[in-house]
Backbone bond lengths (Angstrom), bond angles and torsions (degrees), N, CA, C in turn:
res aa  C-N    CA-C-N  psi(-1)  N-CA   C-N-CA  omega(-1)  CA-C   N-CA-C  phi
1 D - - - 1.398 - - 1.454 111.16 -
2 L 1.367 116.74 105.13 1.488 123.15 -174.01 1.574 113.23 -62.69
3 H 1.279 117.93 -30.64 1.459 119.20 176.76 1.509 110.98 -68.00
4 W 1.344 114.48 -44.16 1.507 119.71 174.77 1.561 109.23 -56.83
5 Y 1.268 115.90 -48.82 1.462 120.13 -174.65 1.692 106.22 -61.67
6 L 1.248 115.12 -46.59 1.541 118.53 -176.33 1.638 103.65 -60.61
7 R 1.343 119.86 -42.90 1.464 122.14 -177.05 1.615 106.88 -62.69
8 Q 1.268 112.93 -40.32 1.514 116.57 -178.71 1.565 112.49 -67.39
9 I 1.368 117.46 -36.46 1.397 117.88 176.17 1.480 111.16 -71.88
10 E 1.266 119.46 -37.70 1.491 123.32 171.79 1.463 111.85 -55.82
11 E 1.437 115.37 -36.02 1.514 117.60 -175.80 1.495 106.13 -72.51
12 V 1.348 119.50 -40.47 1.401 121.70 174.85 1.438 113.14 -49.56
13 I 1.377 118.88 -46.37 1.430 123.62 -178.07 1.549 112.82 -67.72
14 V 1.374 112.77 -44.55 1.450 116.94 177.68 1.591 110.50 -57.55
15 R 1.255 120.08 -42.62 1.458 125.28 -179.57 1.595 110.54 -70.05
16 T 1.320 113.77 -34.98 1.435 118.02 175.62 1.563 111.73 -63.14
17 L 1.330 111.21 -46.86 1.448 117.02 -178.22 1.561 111.58 -69.55
18 M 1.256 117.63 -26.20 1.542 120.67 175.49 1.537 108.79 -67.33
19 E 1.317 117.63 -31.88 1.485 117.91 175.63 1.355 114.22 -65.60
20 F 1.380 121.24 -18.33 1.531 124.70 172.54 1.525 109.06 -102.62
21 D 1.281 117.75 15.83 1.522 122.43 173.08 1.489 109.97 69.75
22 V 1.385 119.88 30.12 1.471 124.27 179.32 1.534 107.79 -110.77
23 D 1.252 115.16 117.90 1.541 122.14 172.89 1.535 106.77 -74.83
24 S 1.215 110.01 129.10 1.598 117.47 176.71 1.503 108.53 -141.72
25 R 1.349 116.30 175.27 1.504 114.75 -177.23 1.594 103.90 -161.59
26 R 1.233 111.36 166.80 1.461 122.52 169.17 1.508 114.00 -85.86
27 D 1.295 117.45 155.84 1.451 118.60 177.69 1.518 110.74 -116.98
28 E 1.239 121.88 127.77 1.518 123.71 -176.02 1.550 110.66 -58.78
29 E 1.348 119.29 -26.67 1.498 116.49 -171.74 1.529 108.58 -102.16
30 H 1.344 119.37 -21.71 1.481 121.51 -174.19 1.436 109.96 -125.38
31 T 1.278 118.78 138.59 1.415 126.53 176.46 1.523 104.01 -75.80
32 G 1.490 110.79 144.29 1.492 116.51 174.42 1.592 104.29 123.40
33 V 1.419 109.17 -173.69 1.403 116.70 -179.90 1.467 109.84 -123.24
34 W 1.305 119.32 143.30 1.435 124.54 -166.93 1.593 107.17 -128.25
35 V 1.456 109.56 146.44 1.460 117.55 169.01 1.467 103.02 -118.15
36 D 1.263 119.69 113.83 1.449 125.82 -171.83 1.574 107.51 56.52
37 D 1.315 120.41 -117.91 1.483 118.13 -177.60 1.564 106.72 -112.35
38 E 1.427 119.05 22.68 1.415 119.20 173.84 1.441 113.47 -116.43
39 K 1.345 118.44 137.67 1.376 125.71 -177.88 1.570 112.01 -75.04
40 I 1.329 118.33 126.67 1.449 123.46 -178.42 1.496 112.37 -109.50
41 A 1.343 117.73 -19.12 1.484 120.41 -179.48 1.515 107.83 -153.39
42 A 1.365 113.07 144.33 1.436 122.60 -175.24 1.652 104.57 -115.03
43 V 1.261 112.95 141.14 1.455 123.12 178.10 1.499 111.90 -124.79
44 G 1.217 118.03 130.52 1.481 121.30 174.18 1.520 117.42 -135.97
45 V 1.337 117.97 142.44 1.409 124.15 176.19 1.531 112.26 -140.65
46 S 1.243 112.33 135.12 1.500 115.22 178.39 1.547 110.41 -130.00
47 S 1.231 118.78 149.43 1.413 117.00 -173.49 1.564 102.51 -144.73
48 A 1.518 117.24 129.10 1.323 124.02 178.28 1.524 111.23 -154.30
49 R 1.329 113.69 128.75 1.541 117.91 -178.47 1.498 110.14 53.33
50 W 1.332 118.35 41.73 1.465 125.25 175.66 1.539 112.54 66.77
51 I 1.244 118.80 12.72 1.405 122.05 169.18 1.557 112.52 -107.68
52 T 1.345 119.47 133.67 1.470 122.25 177.64 1.465 110.94 -110.56
53 T 1.246 112.74 144.96 1.513 125.04 165.45 1.419 113.93 -116.39
54 H 1.282 125.15 136.29 1.471 122.42 -172.33 1.394 107.38 -153.79
55 G 1.325 116.70 157.64 1.418 123.54 173.18 1.576 109.25 -177.67
56 F 1.385 111.10 168.83 1.445 119.79 174.02 1.461 109.24 -143.98
57 A 1.378 115.82 163.09 1.422 120.15 177.60 1.477 105.40 -140.51
58 V 1.347 116.51 128.92 1.462 125.39 174.23 1.483 105.09 -102.22
59 N 1.356 117.81 120.49 1.425 123.52 178.70 1.600 111.04 -72.04
60 V 1.278 117.04 101.30 1.438 117.05 -172.21 1.563 106.49 -96.38
61 D 1.315 118.70 -63.51 1.446 116.40 -167.31 1.572 110.55 -149.45
62 V 1.246 118.60 26.45 1.478 119.76 -178.89 1.542 104.92 -120.11
63 E 1.329 114.20 124.76 1.488 122.93 175.57 1.518 101.62 -69.76
64 L 1.415 112.09 134.71 1.498 121.50 -178.65 1.543 109.42 -97.19
65 E 1.320 116.38 126.77 1.447 116.40 174.06 1.555 111.93 -63.04
66 G 1.355 120.01 132.48 1.352 123.54 -176.56 1.539 117.25 60.15
67 E 1.378 110.56 36.23 1.493 108.59 -174.95 1.470 116.91 -61.90
68 G 1.272 115.38 144.51 1.486 120.23 -178.59 1.479 111.24 96.16
69 R 1.396 113.27 -13.81 1.524 112.69 -174.76 1.554 106.81 -67.38
70 G 1.381 110.48 134.80 1.439 118.17 177.01 1.579 112.98 85.63
71 F 1.384 113.66 0.95 1.458 123.65 172.11 1.435 114.66 -112.16
72 D 1.222 120.40 147.74 1.446 123.36 169.92 1.474 111.99 -89.33
73 K 1.406 115.45 5.10 1.463 121.47 -178.24 1.564 97.93 -136.46
74 R 1.429 109.39 165.18 1.472 119.68 -176.27 1.502 108.36 -87.03
75 V 1.373 111.79 155.59 1.555 117.75 174.29 1.577 106.31 -99.64
76 T 1.326 113.50 142.13 1.532 114.05 179.58 1.556 107.27 -128.75
77 L 1.272 114.02 -179.48 1.439 123.30 -176.27 1.555 107.05 -126.30
78 L 1.403 116.72 150.05 1.435 115.64 178.41 1.564 109.97 -63.35
79 R 1.402 114.05 -41.22 1.474 120.06 176.96 1.587 109.71 -50.51
80 R 1.344 120.71 -45.45 1.423 122.37 -179.52 1.500 111.39 -69.32
81 V 1.298 119.66 -38.83 1.457 119.99 176.89 1.568 109.71 -59.26
82 L 1.318 113.05 -49.57 1.501 118.02 -178.06 1.458 112.00 -59.44
83 E 1.352 114.69 -40.50 1.559 119.22 -178.20 1.472 108.98 -64.75
84 E 1.386 114.83 -44.54 1.497 121.11 -177.83 1.558 107.82 -56.03
85 R 1.312 113.61 -47.58 1.460 119.14 -173.58 1.536 107.96 -64.02
86 T 1.261 123.48 -29.50 1.555 123.05 -175.55 1.535 108.19 -102.67
87 G 1.360 113.70 13.97 1.473 115.27 -178.43 1.532 117.52 62.88
88 G 1.309 112.08 30.56 1.552 116.88 175.03 1.466 107.17 77.66
89 S 1.357 122.88 12.96 1.453 120.14 -177.29 1.506 115.52 -85.86
90 G 1.303 111.02 27.13 1.497 115.86 172.37 1.555 115.98 82.77
91 G 1.368 116.43 33.14 1.415 117.19 -179.16 1.537 108.61 -57.07
92 V 1.349 112.80 143.51 1.433 119.39 -177.17 1.522 112.88 -72.80
93 C 1.295 120.26 122.48 1.406 125.53 174.78 1.595 110.92 -89.36
94 P 1.298 119.07 129.16 1.483 120.60 176.78 1.457 109.64 -63.91
95 T 1.311 117.92 157.15 1.528 121.41 175.25 1.442 109.15 -78.25
96 V 1.269 120.55 170.20 1.513 126.40 174.24 1.531 107.47 -61.19
97 E 1.269 118.76 -39.53 1.468 123.94 -176.23 1.544 109.12 -66.09
98 E 1.342 113.99 -44.01 1.474 119.88 171.25 1.467 120.52 -52.23
99 V 1.395 111.06 -49.21 1.408 123.37 179.53 1.615 107.59 -65.06
100 G 1.393 114.32 -43.48 1.454 120.34 -179.94 1.545 112.03 -59.10
101 K 1.365 118.63 -38.39 1.421 115.92 175.25 1.467 118.11 -67.01
102 V 1.359 114.32 -30.27 1.480 117.63 178.78 1.481 106.42 -75.53
103 V 1.297 119.72 -39.65 1.575 123.91 175.81 1.505 108.55 -50.19
104 V 1.248 119.46 -47.39 1.497 125.03 -176.22 1.513 111.52 -59.84
105 L 1.361 110.99 -48.24 1.372 116.22 178.63 1.491 118.34 -66.44
106 C 1.414 117.60 -33.89 1.427 126.52 174.29 1.499 108.55 -69.17
107 F 1.270 118.29 -39.00 1.495 125.96 178.08 1.516 108.94 -57.72
108 G 1.377 117.94 -45.98 1.404 124.59 -178.93 1.518 109.34 -61.95
109 E 1.423 115.57 -43.04 1.493 120.06 178.87 1.560 112.26 -61.35
110 V 1.348 115.74 -48.66 1.432 123.81 -174.22 1.518 113.03 -65.48
111 F 1.325 110.77 -45.54 1.465 118.52 -173.43 1.593 114.55 -97.29
112 G 1.340 115.98 -3.03 1.450 120.49 173.52 1.521 110.59 67.15
113 V 1.335 115.95 45.41 1.479 121.50 174.21 1.530 109.51 -125.64
114 D 1.239 114.56 146.67 1.506 120.43 175.55 1.577 113.36 -69.41
115 T 1.317 114.34 138.37 1.431 114.64 174.22 1.459 105.55 -124.25
116 V 1.386 117.05 142.97 1.467 125.63 -177.85 1.518 106.90 -137.47
117 H 1.328 117.24 121.40 1.434 122.60 172.93 1.571 110.12 53.64
118 G 1.336 112.24 40.29 1.551 114.30 177.50 1.445 114.48 77.21
119 E 1.368 123.23 9.43 1.371 124.96 172.98 1.537 110.84 -115.90
120 I 1.236 115.63 151.26 1.463 122.34 179.08 1.443 108.06 -95.14
121 R 1.447 116.48 130.44 1.440 121.03 -179.23 1.572 102.84 -124.16
122 S 1.280 115.15 141.86 1.461 119.65 178.43 1.492 109.92 -78.41
123 R 1.303 115.52 150.99 1.489 120.91 -176.98 1.494 112.28 -83.82
């Protein structure tokens, strides 16, 4: 069930962001993860001839050209959310690598697989 899978990937991202004290949510109408009315993560799945391709992107610290294009809501960054929370006083933004390690751990929790040193191992 692709919809179930999408919701699980979104849950991985929501849990990941919680580890950085960022409240986020899914949107019933739009795929991805949102902070308030701004998209912080995109999720995509495609299936053809019994082969799936899938992926997701958490916007950590890279300004996107033409951000928000194609969405009726804005796109945001983890860095921006953390800066707004601290009033722009230079809150520390984690690196992509730091976020990635947390993603792997949260993926293991959500999908019930063991993770070792940032790698996913089947049980």
